[in-house]
Legacy VTK file of the C-alpha trace (Angstrom):
# vtk DataFile Version 3.0
C-alpha trace
ASCII
DATASET POLYDATA
POINTS 203 float
95.881 103.229 97.469
97.516 106.205 99.367
98.272 107.846 95.846
94.779 107.624 94.979
93.863 109.367 98.306
96.249 112.256 97.826
94.797 112.880 94.241
91.213 112.881 95.742
92.071 115.187 98.541
93.868 117.849 96.374
91.021 117.549 94.001
88.336 118.301 96.626
90.504 121.198 97.922
90.791 122.789 94.552
87.001 122.533 93.890
86.490 124.108 97.391
88.940 127.008 96.595
87.204 127.488 93.039
83.692 127.042 94.051
83.612 128.133 97.703
80.646 130.427 97.433
78.585 127.740 95.629
79.102 125.163 98.537
79.208 122.168 96.321
78.858 118.874 98.059
81.405 116.619 96.759
81.814 112.985 97.832
84.394 110.231 97.421
83.530 106.425 97.798
86.117 103.951 98.627
85.352 100.134 98.185
87.073 97.407 100.211
86.764 93.931 98.827
87.904 90.391 99.525
87.372 90.387 103.253
86.773 87.021 104.936
83.174 86.615 106.022
84.252 85.333 109.556
85.987 88.411 110.720
84.607 90.867 108.035
83.362 93.207 110.742
86.743 93.436 112.733
88.686 93.731 109.502
86.525 96.459 107.891
86.406 98.425 111.163
90.135 98.456 111.431
90.574 99.072 107.667
88.210 101.872 107.705
89.874 103.619 110.786
93.277 103.249 109.031
91.982 104.819 106.028
90.304 107.596 107.773
93.587 108.344 109.782
95.442 108.597 106.404
92.738 110.618 104.937
92.936 113.150 107.804
96.843 113.403 107.475
96.693 113.915 103.771
94.184 116.418 104.026
96.073 118.390 106.616
99.200 118.205 104.413
97.293 119.021 101.244
95.205 121.995 103.040
98.705 123.449 104.292
100.103 123.103 100.803
97.076 125.078 99.575
97.322 127.673 102.269
93.850 126.563 103.908
94.428 126.629 107.692
90.730 125.928 108.503
90.820 122.369 107.145
92.052 119.956 109.561
90.178 116.747 108.632
88.539 114.885 105.722
84.700 115.275 106.238
82.523 112.295 104.946
79.246 113.424 106.754
77.049 113.570 103.615
78.493 110.135 102.431
77.719 108.541 105.613
74.293 109.743 105.946
73.580 108.565 102.365
74.996 105.342 102.926
73.096 104.719 106.180
69.622 105.898 104.486
70.393 103.474 101.513
71.156 100.501 103.928
68.001 101.358 106.084
65.725 101.350 102.947
67.072 98.276 101.525
66.853 96.299 104.800
63.412 97.406 105.270
62.406 96.475 101.874
63.841 93.097 102.389
62.695 92.474 105.671
59.053 93.307 104.897
59.121 90.923 101.871
57.492 87.608 101.890
60.310 85.979 100.001
63.002 87.140 102.434
65.267 84.336 101.831
65.579 84.804 98.196
65.794 88.571 98.468
68.817 87.927 100.940
70.580 86.346 97.945
69.620 89.095 95.756
70.966 91.779 98.227
74.260 90.160 98.263
74.429 89.940 94.494
73.498 93.503 93.975
75.803 94.522 96.685
78.699 93.125 94.785
77.606 94.545 91.460
77.423 98.016 93.250
80.862 97.528 94.426
82.170 96.799 91.058
80.478 99.500 89.567
81.838 102.001 91.970
85.283 100.573 91.629
85.168 101.398 87.850
83.726 104.815 88.496
86.843 105.465 90.657
89.117 104.114 88.016
87.488 106.436 85.507
87.676 109.417 88.036
91.595 108.894 88.449
92.091 108.482 84.733
90.065 111.697 84.150
92.127 113.410 86.870
95.380 112.397 85.390
94.384 113.568 81.860
93.325 116.891 83.222
96.742 117.096 85.210
98.687 116.231 82.023
96.806 118.981 79.920
97.282 121.547 82.553
101.099 120.741 82.841
101.372 120.962 79.000
99.302 124.344 79.237
101.733 125.863 81.809
104.840 124.756 79.853
103.373 126.460 76.581
102.700 129.688 78.614
106.123 129.740 80.003
107.934 128.855 76.707
105.804 131.566 74.994
106.838 134.000 77.677
110.549 133.175 77.175
110.244 133.646 73.354
108.568 136.920 73.837
111.384 138.171 75.871
113.865 136.906 73.413
112.204 138.622 70.585
112.276 141.912 72.684
115.972 141.506 73.310
116.613 140.774 69.579
114.477 144.104 68.649
116.547 145.927 71.260
119.840 144.557 69.801
118.667 145.639 66.198
117.743 148.951 67.451
121.192 149.553 69.075
123.021 148.136 65.894
121.237 150.612 63.470
121.072 153.449 65.789
121.842 156.774 63.997
121.748 155.065 60.571
119.162 156.035 57.946
117.642 152.686 56.588
115.222 152.256 53.868
111.726 151.035 54.707
112.655 147.841 52.451
115.604 146.993 54.719
113.764 147.641 57.765
110.915 145.218 56.661
113.263 142.545 55.557
115.212 142.736 58.813
112.162 142.591 61.108
110.522 139.739 58.941
113.684 137.619 59.274
113.989 138.227 62.851
110.233 137.508 63.466
110.115 134.470 61.323
113.177 132.936 63.153
111.537 133.461 66.578
107.929 132.228 65.339
109.327 129.203 63.990
111.220 128.301 67.015
108.204 128.963 69.117
106.049 126.626 66.917
108.730 123.888 67.252
108.787 124.213 70.914
104.733 124.079 71.178
104.713 121.123 68.959
107.183 119.308 71.027
105.172 119.994 74.290
101.878 118.846 72.510
103.474 115.602 71.607
104.751 114.882 74.904
101.289 115.478 76.515
99.686 113.215 73.974
102.058 110.484 74.906
101.329 110.689 78.553
LINES 1 204
203 0 1 2 3 4 5 6 7 8 9 10 11 12 13 14 15 16 17 18 19 20 21 22 23 24 25 26 27 28 29 30 31 32 33 34 35 36 37 38 39 40 41 42 43 44 45 46 47 48 49 50 51 52 53 54 55 56 57 58 59 60 61 62 63 64 65 66 67 68 69 70 71 72 73 74 75 76 77 78 79 80 81 82 83 84 85 86 87 88 89 90 91 92 93 94 95 96 97 98 99 100 101 102 103 104 105 106 107 108 109 110 111 112 113 114 115 116 117 118 119 120 121 122 123 124 125 126 127 128 129 130 131 132 133 134 135 136 137 138 139 140 141 142 143 144 145 146 147 148 149 150 151 152 153 154 155 156 157 158 159 160 161 162 163 164 165 166 167 168 169 170 171 172 173 174 175 176 177 178 179 180 181 182 183 184 185 186 187 188 189 190 191 192 193 194 195 196 197 198 199 200 201 202
């Protein structure tokens, strides 16, 4: 679970850095299941505090890594307020219903379904983040490889210029020499980019 928290924290920080002026309101939902009914409240309180401590720690580490000194804790104010509002509305609806006993069973059933749906959304979010990360890594590798090949072509061009310095070469020889050098470098670059692309698809 800690790995998931790290991904979420870094994702929120990147969104904050990229959209600071827009003041976007991001939220993150964590669902804890399979807690015995007898000690559910105590267990959930302890688990919740443990998770928040980890989130605060991960947030500080991630913020330090991203160079954001003003962020020292993980804020879930908006999510907490929305959760309280939904719970209040649900409780008021059930308490005011003449079939309160039946509605209680319905509430438990819907709560479980909601938890399962949220869990699936979290899984999908993690998968999307991992896909984006893989594509970004491949993009950076392609950019770096392209720069390396550009430097290699420049060095080859300079070497040819030094080799033929002072010589009077025909236009045909110059064109053939250039095309040979360019084709060799371009083919190698395409091979490298193809390898990187295949690796990213396998991930």
